[in-house]
C-alpha positions in Angstrom: 100.0 113.5 104.9 97.5 115.1 107.1 94.2 115.1 105.2 91.4 117.2 106.7 89.3 114.1 107.2 91.4 112.5 109.8 94.8 112.2 111.6 97.6 110.4 109.8 99.7 110.7 112.9 99.8 106.9 113.0 100.3 106.7 109.2 104.1 106.1 109.1 104.4 104.5 105.7 107.8 103.7 104.4 107.0 103.4 100.7 109.4 105.4 98.5 106.8 107.5 96.9 105.4 108.8 100.1 108.8 109.3 101.7 109.5 111.9 99.0 106.4 113.9 99.8 106.0 113.1 103.5 103.3 115.4 105.0 103.3 117.6 101.8 105.7 120.3 100.7 107.3 122.9 102.9 108.7 122.5 106.4 112.2 123.7 105.7 115.1 122.4 103.6 115.5 119.0 102.1 115.4 116.6 105.0 117.4 113.9 103.1 120.5 115.9 103.7 119.9 116.1 107.5 121.7 113.9 109.9 119.2 111.8 111.9 120.0 112.1 115.6 121.3 108.8 116.9 121.1 107.0 113.6 124.9 106.4 113.5 124.6 104.2 116.6 121.0 103.2 116.5 120.5 104.8 119.9 118.8 108.0 121.0 121.1 111.1 121.4 119.8 111.6 124.9 118.8 108.5 126.8 117.6 109.1 130.3 120.4 108.2 132.8 117.9 108.2 135.7 115.3 105.8 134.2 115.2 102.4 135.9 116.7 99.6 133.8 114.0 97.2 132.4 114.1 93.5 133.1 116.0 92.8 129.9 118.9 95.1 131.1 118.7 97.4 128.0 119.4 101.0 128.7 116.5 102.6 126.9 115.7 106.3 126.2 113.0 107.8 128.3 109.6 108.3 126.7 107.0 110.6 128.3 103.9 111.9 126.5 101.8 114.9 127.6 98.6 114.2 129.5 96.4 115.0 126.5 98.1 112.4 124.3 97.0 108.9 125.3 97.9 105.5 123.7 96.0 102.3 124.5 97.7 99.1 123.5 95.7 95.8 123.5 97.0 92.3 123.1 100.2 92.9 125.1 100.7 89.3 126.4 100.8 86.3 124.0 102.4 83.8 126.4 105.5 83.7 124.2 108.4 85.7 125.6 109.9 86.6 122.2 106.6 87.8 120.8 105.9 89.8 124.0 109.3 91.5 123.7 108.6 92.4 120.1 105.2 93.9 121.0 106.8 95.9 123.9 109.4 97.4 121.6 106.7 98.2 119.0 104.8 100.2 121.7 108.0 102.1 122.6 108.7 102.8 118.9 105.3 104.3 118.3 105.6 106.4 121.4 108.9 108.0 120.3 107.3 109.5 117.2 104.5 111.0 119.3 107.0 112.3 121.8 108.9 114.1 119.0 105.7 115.8 117.7 104.3 116.6 121.2 107.5 118.5 122.3 108.9 119.5 118.9 112.2 117.8 119.6 113.7 115.3 117.2 117.0 114.7 119.0 115.5 113.6 122.3 112.7 111.6 120.8 114.3 108.2 120.8 113.2 107.4 117.3 116.6 106.3 116.2 116.7 103.7 119.0 113.6 101.9 117.8 113.6 102.6 114.0 116.2 101.8 111.4 116.7 101.7 107.6 113.9 103.1 105.5 111.5 103.2 108.4 113.8 105.6 110.3 113.9 107.9 107.3 110.2 107.8 107.1 109.3 108.6 110.7 112.1 111.2 110.9 110.8 113.1 107.9 107.2 112.7 109.1 108.0 114.2 112.6 110.3 116.9 111.2 107.7 118.2 108.8 104.9 118.2 111.4 107.1 119.9 113.9 107.8 122.6 111.3 104.1 123.1 111.0 103.5 123.0 114.7 101.2 120.0 114.1 100.5 117.5 116.8 97.4 115.7 118.1 95.4 115.2 121.3 93.0 112.5 122.4 93.4 108.7 122.4 94.8 106.3 119.9 93.8 102.6 120.3 96.2 99.9 119.0 94.4 96.6 118.7 94.4 93.2 116.9 98.2 93.2 117.4 99.9 90.0 116.0 103.5 88.9 115.7 104.8 86.4 113.1 108.3 85.2 114.0 110.7 84.2 111.2 113.9 83.7 113.1 115.6 84.7 116.4 116.3 88.2 114.9 113.5 88.7 112.3 109.7 89.1 112.6 106.6 91.0 111.4 104.1 92.9 113.5 100.6 93.7 112.2 98.1 95.8 114.0 95.2 98.2 113.7 94.9 101.8 115.0 91.6 103.5 115.9 92.0 107.3 115.5 88.3 108.1 116.0 89.0 109.6 119.5 91.9 111.9 118.5 92.1 115.3 116.9 94.8 117.4 115.2 96.3 120.0 117.5 98.2 123.2 116.9 101.3 122.8 119.2 101.7 126.6 119.7 98.1 127.6 120.3 96.8 124.2 121.7 93.7 124.6 119.5 92.1 121.4 118.2 90.8 120.7 114.8 87.9 118.5 115.5 87.0 116.0 112.7 84.2 113.5 112.1 84.9 109.8 112.3 85.0 108.0 109.0 86.4 104.8 107.5 89.8 106.5 107.3 89.8 106.7 111.1 90.9 103.0 111.1 94.3 102.1 109.9 96.0 98.7 109.3 99.8 98.4 109.7 102.2 95.7 108.6 105.8 96.3 109.9 109.0 94.4 109.4 111.2 94.2 112.5 114.7 93.0 113.3 116.6 92.5 116.5 119.8 94.5 116.7 123.0 93.6 118.5 121.8 95.3 121.7 118.6 93.2 121.8 116.2 95.9 120.6 113.5 94.9 118.1 113.7 97.8 115.6 111.2 98.6 112.9 113.0 98.6 109.6 110.0 98.9 107.2 106.3 99.8 107.3 103.2 99.5 105.3 99.9 101.2 106.1 96.4 100.8 104.7 94.0 103.6 105.7 90.3 102.7 105.9 91.2 99.0 105.9 88.3 96.6 106.2 90.6 94.4 108.4 90.3 97.0 111.1 86.6 97.6 110.9 85.3 94.0 111.1 
């Protein structure tokens, strides 16, 4: 799932067909038999005990990205407290996947805190296979046109675009970059289904991506 034309680092699709071939063949044994760290409780295996508690009182895992991996999130405040909380957890969820790839550590990534169901299997397999290949990225990903549709107190959908034009693939061992040209595939549209768990965390349970989407290039 890393075509030479562009990153698919943000392409965390949860469709069954792509889950079976996430990031191509190789990368060790069958990941379907692996236990996903924290998946039994929905929480990260190693939350940070020293991290200050956020305003909502939820004890969240610490997420820190390296200096060469930058995320820019637009449309953070909607004026609606529920939508803003959903967008905040969406940012945290995305960051946990990049943390896993940046440091080659699945257990301390926090992915199982913010993903569940088929989406968790997808991001776990994605990160695991890229870690096995020492694949990461460097640069800036811009998340924009972020919108929330609320269905109930515990169910919603989040759609957004990602601009990957200012990020390049990186070999985690050598730190060498694979520079690529910007193309239509540098712009990706996402549609995610989220649900609020008993701890108050808005977890991503399913994902759909459309690479090269016209929605994100208008």
